[in-house]
C-alpha positions in Angstrom: 35.3 -3.9 -11.4 38.7 -2.5 -11.2 39.4 -4.4 -14.5 36.6 -1.9 -16.0 38.0 0.9 -15.4 41.8 0.0 -16.4 40.4 -0.6 -19.9 39.2 2.7 -20.1 42.3 4.2 -18.6 44.4 2.1 -21.0 41.9 3.5 -23.8 42.5 7.2 -22.8 45.8 7.2 -22.2 46.5 5.5 -25.3 44.4 8.4 -26.8 46.7 10.6 -25.1 49.6 9.4 -26.0 49.0 9.6 -29.9 47.6 13.1 -29.4 50.9 14.3 -27.6 52.9 12.8 -30.5 51.3 13.8 -33.5 50.7 17.6 -31.9 52.3 18.5 -28.7 52.7 16.8 -25.0 50.4 19.4 -23.7 47.1 18.3 -25.4 47.5 15.3 -24.3 47.1 15.9 -20.5 43.1 15.9 -20.9 43.2 12.4 -21.7 45.6 11.6 -18.9 43.1 13.3 -16.4 40.3 11.2 -17.8 42.2 8.1 -17.7 43.2 8.7 -13.9 39.5 9.4 -13.3 38.4 6.2 -14.7 40.7 4.2 -12.5 39.2 6.2 -9.4 35.5 5.8 -10.8 35.7 2.3 -11.0 37.8 1.5 -7.7 36.0 -1.2 -5.6 37.2 -1.4 -1.9 36.7 -4.5 0.5 33.8 -3.9 2.8 33.3 -5.6 6.3 29.9 -7.4 5.9 27.8 -6.9 9.2 26.9 -10.9 10.6 23.3 -11.4 11.4 19.9 -11.0 10.1 20.0 -7.5 8.2 20.0 -6.2 5.1 22.9 -4.0 4.0 22.8 -1.4 1.3 23.4 -2.2 -2.5 25.0 0.7 -2.9 27.3 3.5 -2.1 25.4 7.1 -1.8 23.1 9.1 -0.1 19.5 7.7 1.0 17.5 9.8 -0.7 13.8 8.3 0.1 12.4 5.8 2.4 8.9 5.5 1.8 6.2 2.7 2.5 5.2 0.7 0.0 3.1 -2.5 -0.7 2.9 -3.2 3.2 6.7 -3.0 3.5 9.0 0.1 2.3 11.2 1.2 -0.4 14.6 2.7 0.2 16.0 4.8 -2.4 20.2 5.6 -2.5 21.5 8.2 -5.1 25.3 7.6 -6.4 27.0 11.2 -7.3 29.9 10.3 -9.7 32.3 10.3 -6.9 30.6 7.4 -5.3 31.7 3.9 -5.6 29.5 2.6 -7.7 29.9 -1.3 -7.5 26.7 -2.7 -6.2 26.3 -5.7 -3.7 23.6 -8.0 -2.5 21.2 -6.7 -0.2 20.6 -10.1 1.5 21.5 -13.7 1.0 19.9 -16.1 -1.0 19.1 -17.2 -4.6 18.7 -15.1 -7.5 15.0 -15.6 -8.5 15.0 -13.0 -11.3 17.3 -10.3 -13.4 14.7 -8.1 -15.5 15.7 -5.6 -17.9 13.8 -2.7 -18.5 14.1 0.1 -20.9 13.1 3.9 -20.2 14.4 7.2 -19.9 17.4 8.7 -18.2 16.3 11.5 -16.3 18.1 12.7 -13.1 18.6 9.8 -10.9 17.8 11.8 -7.5 14.3 12.5 -8.8 11.6 10.3 -7.4 10.0 9.6 -11.1 13.6 7.8 -11.6 12.0 5.0 -9.8 9.7 4.1 -12.4 10.4 5.6 -15.3 14.1 5.2 -16.3 16.1 2.3 -17.7 17.0 -0.1 -14.9 17.4 -4.1 -13.8 15.4 -5.4 -11.3 16.9 -7.8 -9.5 14.9 -10.2 -6.9 16.6 -12.6 -4.3 14.7 -15.2 -2.1 16.4 -15.5 1.1 14.1 -18.3 2.1 12.2 -16.3 5.1 12.2 -13.2 2.7 12.0 -12.2 -0.8 13.7 -8.7 -1.5 14.1 -6.9 -4.5 16.2 -3.7 -5.4 16.7 -2.0 -8.7 20.0 -0.6 -10.3 18.5 2.3 -12.2 20.1 4.6 -14.9 20.5 8.3 -14.5 20.9 11.3 -16.3 24.8 10.8 -17.1 24.7 7.1 -16.4 23.6 5.0 -19.5 24.7 1.6 -18.8 23.7 -1.1 -16.0 25.8 -4.0 -15.3 24.2 -7.0 -13.8 26.9 -10.2 -13.4 24.5 -12.4 -12.3 21.3 -14.8 -13.4 18.3 -16.5 -12.4 19.4 -19.6 -10.4 22.8 -18.1 -9.0 23.0 -17.7 -5.1 24.3 -14.7 -3.5 26.0 -13.8 -0.1 25.1 -11.0 1.7 27.0 -8.3 0.4 28.2 -10.0 -2.9 29.1 -7.8 -5.5 26.5 -8.2 -8.2 27.6 -5.7 -10.4 27.8 -1.9 -11.2 26.4 1.1 -12.9 28.1 3.4 -14.6 28.5 6.9 -14.0 25.8 8.3 -11.9 22.6 6.5 -10.6 20.5 5.2 -8.1 19.7 1.9 -6.6 15.7 1.0 -5.0 15.2 -1.8 -2.4 12.0 -2.8 -1.7 11.4 -4.8 2.0 9.0 -6.3 3.3 6.9 -5.9 6.5 9.0 -8.4 8.0 11.7 -5.6 8.1 12.0 -2.8 10.4 14.1 -0.3 8.7 16.9 1.4 10.2 18.2 4.0 7.8 16.7 7.4 7.6 16.4 10.1 4.7 19.7 12.0 4.3 22.1 9.5 5.8 25.2 8.4 3.7 25.5 4.5 3.3 28.2 2.5 2.0 27.7 -0.9 -0.1 28.0 -4.2 1.8 28.6 -2.7 5.2 25.7 0.0 6.4 22.7 -2.0 7.6 19.5 -0.6 5.9 17.2 -2.9 7.8 16.9 -5.7 10.5 14.9 -8.9 10.6 11.9 -8.4 12.9 11.5 -11.3 15.5 14.8 -12.8 14.4 17.6 -13.5 17.0 21.3 -12.1 16.5 23.8 -14.6 15.5 27.3 -14.1 16.0 
């Protein structure tokens, strides 16, 4: 994901050099600032993945909704433009499907963004539980990127893609999960626990 930021930064820095050369050095400054921001935005820090039968957050951001749904729960995480935008798998298992769904570009913190916005819907079968999560575009984010396809295997907390420039991720968990996260809580992709598997024994 860092490579994506480098590509943007090189393009913007090149534009800044061209503008500075053709006009005056000061006119290239906005391009350099944007180049630096792209490097910051597309940062991809390593994360410590918690062990045991837990589901981790697929995204950095603020939990804006924890709602009952389909006998289980939906957890929605809103990413602002300053959050890390690399997404990670909430559980380990086999990717059963990756479905792209076109849609609108509503403000991602709004409830109806969960059903109306452009998104990727990713289903991971963990063997004893299936988890669905959505990469949802927002008002500024106009592109969702998923590096996985049906048939791939993922580990819990593994990088699976990103959403560019502000967005939302929804996680749909079945009734076999005990939700431990709360609305208003800030979470980090791969390291923050959203839920624990009911009745499962912790492993070291």
